[in-house]
N, C-alpha and C positions, 0 to 999 in steps of 0.2 A: 372880234373882241380886242383888236389892237387899239391903242391910243385911248383906252378908257381910263379916266381919272376921277378922283373924288371931286365934289363941288368945291368951289373956292372956300377956304376956311375949314374944310372937312378934315384935314389932317390934324388940326389942333383940337378936335373934339374927342374927349375921352368917353368911352362907353359907361353908362350908368351901371354900377355893379348890382343894383336892385331891379334892373329892367326885367320885364316879363317877356319870354319868348312864346308868343301865342300859337306858333306853328310846330311845337314839339311833337304833338300827336297829329296825324293826318285827319283832316275833316273836309267835308265837301264844301262847307261855307264857314268862313271865319269873319265875324263882324265885331269890330271893337270901336267904341266911342262913336256910335252912329245915332243920329236923330232922324227919324222918319224913314224906316226901312219897310218896304212893301214887297212881298213875294207872292206871286200868283201863278199857279199851274207850273210848278217846278218839277221836272222829272229827272231823277238820278238813275242812270243806266249802268248796271254792273254787267260788263260783257264777258266776264270769265265765270267759270263754275266754282272758283275758289271763294272761300268765305271773304266777305268784304271787311277789311280791318280798319275802315274809316268810320268816324262818327259823322252824324248828320250835320249838327250845328255846334259851333263854339261861339257863344255870345257873351260879350262883356261890355257893360255900360251902353246898352242899346235902349233907346227910348222911342216910344210911339211906333211899335212894330206891329205889322199886320201880316199874317200868313194865311194863305188860302190855297188849298189843293196841292199837296206835295205827294208825289208818288215815287216809290223806290222799286224799280223794275229790273228783274234779272233776265238777261237775254241768253238763251241757251244756244251755243254755237251749233250750226247745222252742218 
């Protein structure tokens, strides 16, 4: 992680005070400003016995989305 710097001009950019932090709550998928999202046979695997504290989707400004076969599977440790 040494010698990491901001892109040229990045130091002069001020953060927008009205920005939205889309990752405040944990989700398995976050899609923002997407056109043409296709999800097929998506499997989410929870490997612990604890309650899953994540949401499935956080979608904002998504157009032309097709979702087919989503499974949430809990794997019990052996």
